[in-house]
Backbone bond lengths (Angstrom), bond angles and torsions (degrees), N, CA, C in turn:
res aa  C-N    CA-C-N  psi(-1)  N-CA   C-N-CA  omega(-1)  CA-C   N-CA-C  phi
1 M - - - 1.442 - - 1.442 112.46 -
2 D 1.377 115.82 -44.02 1.339 126.17 -179.39 1.614 110.17 -60.47
3 E 1.243 110.65 -39.39 1.528 121.87 176.54 1.579 108.68 -59.33
4 L 1.127 115.09 -52.92 1.477 126.96 -177.14 1.469 107.79 -50.28
5 L 1.517 111.30 -56.27 1.377 118.50 -172.07 1.634 105.78 -63.08
6 A 1.398 117.62 -42.20 1.513 118.24 178.26 1.480 111.74 -55.42
7 Y 1.331 114.40 -46.87 1.394 118.52 -178.45 1.564 113.48 -64.99
8 T 1.259 118.91 -40.45 1.367 125.22 175.75 1.542 113.91 -59.80
9 Q 1.302 115.76 -40.82 1.434 126.30 174.44 1.411 116.33 -66.23
10 T 1.266 114.02 -38.14 1.607 123.85 170.53 1.415 111.53 -63.23
11 I 1.379 121.45 -40.73 1.413 124.70 -173.32 1.506 111.83 -77.00
12 V 1.340 111.96 -46.85 1.399 122.43 -179.64 1.530 110.60 -65.59
13 G 1.339 115.51 -56.94 1.535 120.66 176.29 1.604 114.38 -57.70
14 G 1.339 115.19 -38.83 1.373 117.54 175.16 1.499 116.99 -68.28
15 A 1.288 117.45 -35.25 1.558 120.47 169.36 1.535 110.53 -64.25
16 M 1.336 118.16 -42.97 1.402 122.33 179.03 1.689 109.79 -57.88
17 V 1.320 113.65 -46.26 1.468 117.47 178.20 1.368 109.36 -64.59
18 L 1.305 124.54 -40.93 1.487 120.79 177.85 1.574 113.51 -69.65
19 I 1.229 117.63 -39.82 1.475 123.93 173.26 1.554 114.76 -56.11
20 G 1.385 108.28 -50.70 1.529 117.09 173.68 1.436 112.91 -59.91
21 A 1.422 119.44 -43.55 1.402 119.22 177.42 1.473 113.73 -65.26
22 L 1.340 118.05 -33.73 1.424 121.69 179.49 1.607 114.10 -69.95
23 I 1.284 108.69 -38.61 1.580 113.07 171.58 1.434 112.10 -62.18
24 C 1.434 121.91 -45.40 1.377 121.88 178.94 1.580 113.38 -58.44
25 A 1.420 111.34 -44.10 1.419 116.35 178.01 1.491 116.06 -61.49
26 Y 1.354 111.76 -43.09 1.483 115.80 171.88 1.458 121.18 -58.37
27 W 1.491 112.39 -40.40 1.364 117.29 174.99 1.584 109.46 -61.11
28 Y 1.353 112.64 -45.06 1.482 113.55 -169.97 1.521 107.88 -68.26
29 L 1.316 119.87 -42.99 1.447 116.40 176.29 1.626 117.25 -65.23
30 Y 1.263 112.90 -33.04 1.499 120.75 169.57 1.548 111.56 -57.91
31 W 1.242 114.86 -59.48 1.491 125.98 -174.07 1.608 103.10 -58.77
32 N 1.272 120.37 -58.23 1.529 118.47 -177.73 1.574 114.20 -53.94
33 R 1.353 114.98 -39.37 1.454 120.58 -178.78 1.476 113.33 -76.47
34 N 1.317 118.94 -24.28 1.525 119.29 -173.11 1.396 124.00 -124.20
35 Y 1.434 116.15 -16.22 1.425 120.38 -178.38 1.637 109.68 -76.98
36 R 1.335 107.58 119.49 1.574 114.40 178.88 1.491 108.52 -129.98
37 G 1.290 120.94 26.13 1.509 122.76 -177.77 1.566 112.96 101.26
38 S 1.373 117.64 -11.64 1.367 111.10 -172.65 1.628 108.08 -114.22
39 L 1.357 119.97 163.23 1.345 121.47 -174.22 1.559 113.47 -57.78
40 L 1.293 116.32 128.01 1.459 121.59 177.30 1.579 108.57 -92.32
41 T 1.365 118.65 128.47 1.405 125.95 -174.14 1.611 110.53 -126.06
42 G 1.290 117.09 -10.28 1.495 116.54 -175.17 1.443 110.45 -107.56
43 G 1.258 118.06 -163.24 1.344 123.91 -171.63 1.579 116.81 43.47
44 P 1.247 124.32 -123.31 1.423 122.77 -170.77 1.617 103.62 -73.64
45 Y 1.244 114.00 -23.38 1.523 114.83 178.53 1.477 117.75 -72.19
46 A 1.384 115.50 -12.12 1.384 123.14 176.15 1.676 109.88 -73.29
47 A 1.302 117.18 -19.27 1.435 123.01 -178.80 1.454 109.07 -92.91
48 V 1.208 113.99 -58.10 1.655 127.04 -175.74 1.533 110.02 -130.63
49 R 1.389 114.76 152.45 1.328 118.34 179.42 1.630 111.02 -79.41
50 H 1.216 118.82 -11.19 1.566 121.89 -171.00 1.484 105.96 -136.89
51 P 1.296 120.16 58.85 1.550 121.28 -179.53 1.501 120.98 -53.09
52 L 1.455 111.03 -38.36 1.410 113.84 175.88 1.571 113.60 -62.11
53 Y 1.187 115.51 -42.39 1.531 119.63 -177.34 1.530 107.29 -68.85
54 T 1.428 119.83 -34.41 1.412 121.33 168.09 1.473 112.94 -55.42
55 G 1.263 116.08 -48.43 1.449 111.98 -170.80 1.542 109.75 -71.92
56 F 1.309 112.66 -35.26 1.607 115.59 179.99 1.560 109.66 -66.73
57 M 1.259 114.29 -40.87 1.531 118.92 178.54 1.590 110.23 -60.04
58 V 1.301 111.97 -45.75 1.547 113.46 177.83 1.425 116.57 -66.97
59 L 1.362 111.44 -40.21 1.534 112.89 170.99 1.558 114.99 -63.27
60 T 1.391 119.02 -47.46 1.463 110.19 176.47 1.524 118.06 -67.33
61 F 1.319 121.05 -27.84 1.435 123.15 178.85 1.680 103.48 -70.38
62 G 1.264 113.13 -38.92 1.529 110.73 179.73 1.493 113.60 -70.61
63 L 1.318 117.98 -27.25 1.427 122.70 177.22 1.614 108.03 -69.58
64 A 1.296 116.77 -42.32 1.406 125.00 177.96 1.430 112.35 -65.41
65 I 1.267 122.18 -32.36 1.466 127.61 173.61 1.478 113.97 -74.52
66 A 1.334 116.71 -47.23 1.455 122.65 179.63 1.464 114.24 -67.82
67 V 1.373 114.46 -38.92 1.391 121.49 -175.57 1.528 108.94 -129.20
68 P 1.258 117.18 77.98 1.418 118.45 -170.90 1.604 115.86 -80.41
69 F 1.181 107.38 69.78 1.625 119.09 176.65 1.481 105.39 -101.32
70 L 1.358 111.96 155.52 1.434 122.14 177.31 1.570 108.09 -43.37
71 E 1.347 115.15 -52.23 1.369 119.70 -171.25 1.561 111.45 -63.26
72 T 1.273 119.43 -43.33 1.514 122.06 179.75 1.608 106.57 -66.29
73 L 1.286 120.61 -43.62 1.356 124.62 173.37 1.517 115.74 -55.29
74 M 1.274 116.30 -41.88 1.424 122.79 -178.19 1.567 106.48 -72.05
75 L 1.429 114.37 -37.62 1.495 112.70 -178.58 1.598 113.70 -68.61
76 A 1.345 114.61 -31.15 1.433 119.42 172.00 1.590 111.48 -66.00
77 A 1.346 115.91 -41.20 1.474 118.59 175.51 1.456 114.87 -65.28
78 I 1.325 116.70 -43.49 1.448 124.07 176.78 1.491 107.77 -59.93
79 T 1.279 118.79 -47.23 1.426 121.64 178.87 1.448 110.72 -49.59
80 L 1.361 122.70 -57.69 1.453 131.59 175.50 1.413 113.85 -39.73
81 V 1.467 114.89 -55.96 1.426 123.91 -177.05 1.496 106.06 -63.16
82 V 1.302 124.41 -52.65 1.464 122.44 178.78 1.456 112.70 -55.86
83 L 1.248 119.39 -46.97 1.548 118.18 171.52 1.400 119.24 -52.65
84 A 1.365 109.22 -41.77 1.565 112.61 -178.76 1.444 111.94 -68.97
85 I 1.321 118.78 -23.15 1.454 121.22 175.53 1.494 112.28 -86.54
86 F 1.363 122.43 -41.00 1.354 124.60 -172.36 1.432 118.71 -79.19
87 I 1.411 112.60 -36.49 1.541 117.32 -174.35 1.590 108.99 -62.29
88 P 1.282 114.58 -44.63 1.478 112.55 -178.18 1.599 111.34 -62.56
89 K 1.344 114.55 -38.61 1.493 117.09 -179.21 1.511 111.20 -68.67
90 E 1.336 117.29 -39.30 1.402 117.28 176.53 1.513 112.20 -68.35
91 E 1.310 120.99 -39.80 1.404 122.08 171.60 1.532 115.31 -52.16
92 R 1.314 114.04 -41.48 1.512 118.40 178.31 1.522 112.73 -68.57
93 T 1.333 112.00 -34.52 1.462 117.26 -177.66 1.572 108.28 -70.86
94 L 1.383 111.92 -44.82 1.523 114.27 177.62 1.523 114.19 -64.89
95 L 1.332 116.40 -34.48 1.383 114.97 176.89 1.628 111.07 -72.11
96 E 1.261 120.02 -31.36 1.470 119.68 175.81 1.475 106.86 -65.62
97 Q 1.372 115.97 -46.52 1.456 123.26 -172.71 1.569 113.27 -68.51
98 Y 1.231 119.01 -44.70 1.394 123.41 -173.84 1.558 114.31 -110.90
99 G 1.268 119.72 -11.47 1.531 123.22 168.76 1.579 107.87 58.13
100 K 1.326 111.41 -131.61 1.494 119.56 -173.59 1.508 111.91 -54.84
101 K 1.334 119.67 -32.78 1.463 120.02 177.02 1.407 112.85 -56.20
102 Y 1.415 116.36 -47.70 1.378 122.05 178.59 1.409 118.31 -68.79
103 K 1.333 117.12 -33.61 1.539 119.12 173.16 1.538 107.77 -63.30
104 E 1.329 121.13 -43.26 1.409 121.14 178.06 1.471 112.03 -66.22
105 Y 1.294 121.24 -38.28 1.560 120.27 178.44 1.503 104.51 -65.32
106 A 1.319 123.40 -44.64 1.414 119.71 -172.38 1.459 116.14 -70.11
107 K 1.439 112.15 -18.47 1.531 117.99 172.51 1.593 108.09 -77.05
108 R 1.322 115.12 -36.81 1.368 119.28 -178.36 1.761 110.05 -76.76
109 V 1.234 114.70 -31.75 1.399 118.51 -177.62 1.666 102.99 -127.36
110 P 1.349 117.41 86.53 1.396 120.79 -168.71 1.618 105.32 -84.76
111 W 1.316 122.71 -0.65 1.384 122.90 -171.79 1.563 109.56 -98.10
112 K 1.241 117.25 126.34 1.492 115.93 -173.06 1.656 110.22 -89.14
113 L 1.270 112.39 -37.24 1.530 117.69 -179.04 1.605 115.64 -129.35
114 I 1.295 113.16 -32.51 1.549 113.39 -168.02 1.522 100.73 -134.02
115 P 1.286 118.87 118.44 1.435 120.41 179.78 1.499 114.95 -59.20
116 K 1.307 121.90 139.39 1.539 121.93 179.99 1.538 112.39 71.75
117 L 1.312 119.62 -1.33 1.372 118.72 -175.76 1.585 115.83 -135.07
118 Y 1.218 115.53 -52.72 1.576 119.65 174.04 1.487 114.82 -150.03
């Protein structure tokens, strides 16, 4: 039974690491190809307002599941704390920078990190 649990953790966690890495890579490619100083609302930004953070969060949680050591668990916890601090700051900055455009975008895409959840 312990072997099955370890195998399941490795598969699920590994899949999450891969998915998180793919989200981060997609964000990076999209950002580099499209950002020219104006608000981005397409690509990964059509699903959530902070797609890089989403990818990193999925990656760190997957790592904590696949390799449940103190260090990976701490990385996942620290990631949550950092996101809880930085997302509100970034939201304020984007609102100041883009004003009405950002308000309209936030109404269209209400999810900060996880579609249909948060």
